[in-house]
Every structure is written in structure tokens, then in C-alpha cells.
C-alpha positions in Angstrom: -38.2 8.8 -33.9 -36.1 11.7 -33.0 -32.7 11.6 -31.2 -32.8 9.7 -28.0 -30.6 8.8 -25.0 -29.5 5.2 -24.4 -27.7 4.6 -21.0 -25.8 1.3 -20.9 -25.0 0.8 -17.2 -25.8 -0.2 -13.6 -28.9 -0.3 -11.4 -28.5 -0.6 -7.6 -30.9 -1.0 -4.7 -29.6 1.7 -2.4 -29.8 1.7 1.4 -29.1 5.2 2.5 -28.3 5.8 6.2 -28.4 9.3 7.5 -26.0 9.9 10.4 -24.0 12.5 12.1 -20.6 10.8 11.6 -19.0 7.6 10.5 -18.2 5.0 13.1 -14.6 4.5 14.3 -13.0 1.2 13.9 -14.6 -1.4 16.3 -17.4 1.1 17.1 -21.1 0.6 16.6 -23.1 3.8 16.3 -26.6 4.7 15.5 -27.9 6.2 12.2 -30.8 8.6 12.5 -32.9 7.3 9.6 -32.9 4.9 6.7 -34.2 5.2 3.1 -34.5 2.6 0.4 -33.9 4.1 -3.0 -33.3 3.2 -6.7 -29.8 3.9 -7.6 -26.7 3.0 -9.6 -24.9 5.4 -11.9 -26.7 4.1 -15.0 -30.1 4.3 -13.5 -29.5 7.7 -12.0 -28.2 9.2 -15.2 -31.1 7.7 -17.2 -33.6 9.1 -14.7 -32.3 12.6 -14.8 -32.5 12.7 -18.6 -36.0 11.3 -18.6 -37.1 13.8 -15.8 -35.9 16.5 -18.2 -38.2 15.1 -21.0 -35.6 13.4 -23.1 -36.6 10.0 -24.5 -34.4 7.7 -22.6 -33.7 4.0 -22.6 -31.7 1.9 -20.1 -29.7 -1.3 -21.1 -28.7 -3.4 -18.1 -29.5 -6.3 -15.8 -31.7 -6.6 -12.6 -31.8 -9.6 -10.4 -34.8 -12.0 -10.0 -35.4 -10.6 -6.5 -37.7 -8.1 -5.0 -35.0 -5.5 -5.4 -35.0 -6.0 -9.1 -38.7 -5.4 -9.4 -38.3 -2.3 -7.3 -35.6 -1.0 -9.5 -37.5 -1.5 -12.7 -40.7 0.0 -11.3 -38.8 3.1 -10.1 -37.0 4.0 -13.3 -40.3 3.4 -15.2 -42.0 5.8 -12.8 -39.6 8.6 -13.8 -40.2 7.9 -17.5 -37.2 5.6 -18.4 -38.0 3.1 -21.1 -37.0 -0.5 -20.0 -37.3 -2.4 -23.3 -33.7 -3.5 -23.0 -33.6 -4.1 -19.2 -33.0 -7.8 -18.6 -33.9 -9.8 -15.6 -31.3 -12.5 -14.7 -31.1 -15.1 -11.9 -29.8 -14.1 -8.6 -29.5 -10.8 -6.7 -29.6 -7.2 -8.0 -26.9 -4.7 -7.5 -26.9 -3.1 -4.2 -25.2 -0.2 -2.3 -25.1 0.9 1.3 -24.5 4.6 1.6 -23.8 6.6 4.8 -24.9 10.2 4.2 -23.5 12.7 6.7 -25.0 16.0 7.7 -22.0 17.9 6.4 -23.0 16.7 2.8 -20.4 13.9 2.6 -21.3 10.4 1.4 -19.5 7.1 1.8 -20.9 4.1 0.0 -20.1 0.3 -0.5 -21.4 -1.4 -3.6 -22.3 -5.1 -4.4 -22.2 -5.6 -8.2 -24.8 -8.4 -8.3 -26.7 -8.5 -11.6 -24.6 -5.6 -13.0 -21.8 -8.0 -13.4 -24.0 -10.1 -15.8 -24.4 -7.4 -18.5 -23.0 -9.0 -21.7 -21.9 -8.0 -25.2 -25.1 -9.7 -26.4 -27.2 -7.1 -24.5 -25.4 -4.5 -26.6 -26.0 -6.4 -29.8 -29.7 -6.2 -29.1 -29.5 -2.6 -29.9 -28.6 -3.3 -33.5 -31.3 -1.6 -35.7 -32.5 0.5 -32.8 -29.7 2.9 -32.5 -29.6 5.8 -34.9 -27.0 8.3 -36.0 -27.1 11.2 -33.6 -28.4 9.2 -30.6 -26.5 9.8 -27.3 -25.1 6.7 -25.7 -23.9 7.0 -22.0 -21.8 4.6 -20.2 -20.0 4.3 -16.9 -17.7 1.6 -15.3 -20.0 -0.2 -13.0 -20.6 -3.0 -15.5 -17.8 -5.3 -16.9 -15.2 -3.2 -18.6 -14.9 -5.5 -21.7 -18.6 -4.9 -22.3 -18.1 -1.1 -22.0 -15.3 -1.2 -24.5 -17.4 -3.4 -26.8 -20.4 -1.1 -26.5 -18.3 2.0 -27.3 -17.0 0.6 -30.6 -20.4 -0.9 -31.4 -22.3 2.4 -30.9 -19.6 4.5 -32.5 -19.9 2.5 -35.7 -23.6 3.3 -35.7 -23.0 7.1 -35.6 -23.9 7.7 -32.0 -22.4 10.4 -29.7 -20.5 8.5 -27.0 -20.4 9.9 -23.4 -18.2 7.9 -21.0 -18.2 8.6 -17.3 -14.9 7.2 -16.1 -16.5 6.1 -12.7 -15.4 4.3 -10.7 -12.0 4.8 -12.1 -10.7 1.6 -13.9 -8.4 0.7 -16.8 -9.9 1.4 -20.2 -7.9 1.0 -23.4 -6.7 4.2 -25.1 -7.9 2.9 -28.4 -11.5 2.8 -26.9 -11.2 6.1 -25.1 -10.3 7.7 -28.4 -13.7 6.6 -29.7 -15.5 8.5 -27.1 -16.8 12.0 -27.8 -17.1 13.2 -24.2 -15.1 11.9 -21.2 -16.4 13.0 -17.8 -14.5 12.4 -14.6 -14.2 13.9 -11.1 -11.0 15.1 -9.6 -10.1 11.7 -8.1 -10.8 9.9 -11.3 -8.9 12.5 -13.4 -5.9 11.9 -11.0 -6.2 8.2 -11.7 -6.3 8.5 -15.5 -3.5 11.2 -15.4 -1.4 9.4 -12.8 -1.2 12.5 -10.7 -2.9 14.0 -7.6 -5.4 16.8 -8.5 -4.3 19.2 -5.7 -5.8 22.4 -7.1 -8.0 23.9 -9.7 -4.9 24.8 -11.9 -3.8 21.1 -11.8 -7.4 20.0 -12.7 -7.3 22.3 -15.7 -4.0 20.7 -16.8 -5.3 17.3 -16.3 -8.5 17.9 -18.3 -6.5 19.4 -21.1 -4.1 16.5 -21.1 -6.9 14.0 -21.2 -8.7 15.9 -24.0 -5.5 16.1 -26.0 -4.6 12.4 -25.4 -7.9 11.0 -26.5 -8.9 13.7 -29.1 -12.2 14.4 -27.4 -14.0 16.7 -25.0 -13.1 16.2 -21.4 -15.0 17.5 -18.3 -13.5 17.3 -14.9 -16.0 18.0 -12.2 -14.8 19.6 -8.9 -17.7 19.5 -6.6 -18.4 22.8 -4.9 -15.6 24.3 -7.1 -17.6 23.7 -10.2 -16.0 22.0 -13.3 -13.4 22.4 -16.0 -14.3 21.9 -19.7 -11.7 21.2 -22.4 -12.6 21.0 -26.0 -10.5 21.6 -29.1 -7.7 23.1 -27.1 -10.0 25.5 -25.3 -10.3 25.1 -21.5 -13.1 26.9 -19.6 -13.9 26.9 -15.8 -17.6 26.7 -15.1 -18.4 27.8 -11.6 -20.8 25.9 -9.3 -24.2 27.5 -8.5 -24.6 28.7 -4.9 -27.4 26.8 -3.2 -28.1 25.5 0.3 -26.8 21.9 -0.1 -28.4 19.2 1.9 -26.5 16.1 0.5 -24.5 15.3 -2.6 -26.1 11.9 -3.4 -26.6 11.6 -7.2 -25.3 15.1 -8.0 -22.6 13.8 -10.5 -25.2 11.6 -12.3 -27.6 14.5 -12.3 -24.9 16.6 -14.0 -24.6 13.9 -16.7 -28.3 13.7 -17.3 -28.4 17.4 -17.7 -25.6 17.3 -20.3 -27.7 14.7 -22.2 -30.6 17.2 -22.3 -28.4 20.1 -23.4 -26.5 18.2 -26.0 -29.6 16.6 -27.5 -31.0 20.1 -27.8 -27.9 21.3 -29.7 -26.3 23.5 -27.0 -22.5 23.8 -27.4 -20.5 21.9 -24.7 -19.7 25.1 -22.7 -23.4 26.1 -22.5 -24.3 22.5 -21.9 -22.0 22.3 -18.8 -23.6 25.5 -17.3 -27.1 23.9 -17.8 -25.8 20.6 -16.2 -24.4 22.6 -13.3 -27.9 23.8 -12.6 -29.2 20.3 -12.6 -26.7 19.1 -10.0 -27.3 22.3 -7.9 -31.0 21.5 -7.7 -30.3 17.9 -6.8 -28.0 18.6 -3.8 -30.8 20.8 -2.3 -32.9 17.6 -1.5 -32.2 14.1 -0.2 -32.6 10.7 -2.0 -30.8 10.6 -5.3 -33.4 10.1 -8.0 -36.3 11.6 -6.2 -34.1 14.8 -5.6 -33.3 15.1 -9.3 -35.1 18.1 -10.8 -37.7 18.4 -13.6 -37.0 20.7 -16.5 -39.0 23.7 -15.2 -36.9 23.7 -11.9 -33.6 23.7 -13.9 -34.7 26.3 -16.3 -35.7 28.6 -13.4 -32.2 28.5 -12.0 -30.5 28.6 -15.4 -32.2 31.7 -16.5 -30.9 33.5 -13.4 -27.6 33.6 -15.1 
């Protein structure tokens, strides 16, 4: 078996409301439509990698409810391998997202079965992981499990990608074992204890994080693109100009794109440009995973330069 992507993370049943604006306190207002989607940062990132043709496995937990069956069926539909996806008693993870017509998204999340991922689930990967595999983690499962997984997978020669989202305390010793740390501007501010008020501040924050942890750091800036810091070199990667519909899943699409690029031996700066094309295609449609592009769609935009 060649190199593969293993995503250790969350799966959520997403209820997506499309509406003009958020209600005021004490107000009830009407949404225009509702969609029921497969989501969660772990599932989203795995789906994007799989849709690009990368052998991708997800490690996580779904509940013993109808939503769990829905989540498993949907990631499998997109080509994600579920050999290490475990069903546990109780409810699956869930989120309710309010998607506004200006592209903004607000969401509330119930952890559900995502809180039941254990170190034992990581141990099940022993003998399966191979040197050079990409392991992707986020912070929607218990932090002690994330920290254990990073050390476990690093010892087996894997390339570790940590998406510091949602921002939460992770030990410096564990962060130093990651190869690539990805945050948005709010999360970068959390880890640097500062407000990211401009692109210049974002560059300084990404450089500080990269130097502190001895790894590569990418700080994504939404419409402003991203900043990549590696080996003391920082480079701004602009966004691609597209007609955005909504931003659901864009950050996860970016990470799935990075997985494809890195597993195909692109350098980190080229990989970021490729990943930017993935997220650009994703924001042109609604629905998170269904909006994430296939490889030919990304390559068409990437080749435009």
C-alpha cells in the first residue's frame, strides 16, 4: 500500500439553515430553507482528501442513532474508508449552522459521540500506519486523545497535521511533534495571546508559532488568503477570486487539499496554492461536503495560475 491519509477526528450531523440574518435576542425569525448534511471537521477533511483521489481513512465515533448511520453512509459515498469508525451507544455529534446570504456562518455544536473517542481507538492503528502516511487531527475530540495520537503516530514515522480548531490548550511538547500546524486568524490569536488585527500581525503570529514549535505554520485569513511560515521563510498566498455563495467547509476543504498536495510531494508553498484552489471551489456551492470539488475541478483552477 502506498502513502495514505488517516484523519482522526469528528463527525457531525449538520442542520444548515439558510437565512437573511440572525435573529435578535428574544426574536423568532424564519429561515428560508434547511439542509441536512454530513459534517464535522474530521469528516469534512477526510471527504475532501478522498474526493481528490487520495486513499483516506477516518478514525472516530458515531452514535447508535439514525444520524450515525447517515454519517457513515455519506463519508463512504465520497470514498472515505470507515474501517476504524466505531459505533457507540447514544447520540452522534450534531451541529446547527445558520448560513447567511452574505456568506457568513454561525454554528452551535453538540459533541455527542465525538466525546467518546479514546486512546484505544488510536491504538487500533498499530501495524496499520506506515512511515510517510499523513495523519490529520483537529480539536473536536478529547484533547488528551489528540495529544496521545500525535505522539503515537509520530513514533511510527507519520507526517502530522494539526488543525488547531476550535482553539483549545494543547501542550507545547505535543505541538513540537507536529509537522504542520494550521489555524485561522482567531485561532492564531488564541495561541499567540494577541489579536490578529491585520495581515502584518498575522505574518508575525504565524512566524512566532512556527519558531516556537519548530514546525510549519499556516494561518488562513479567509478572503485575504493565507500566510505560510516554514524554516524562517514566510510567504503570503493570495485567495482566488471567485463568486462565493457560502463559506461552509472551506477551511476543511483547504486541509483536504493540502493532504493531496503533500502526499504528491509538492513543497508546502505550492501545496498551499493548490489547497487555496480547493477552498475557492468549495465556497462557490452550498452544503459543505457536497460542495467540495473533485480533482479535475481543482486542477482547472490551479492551472489558471
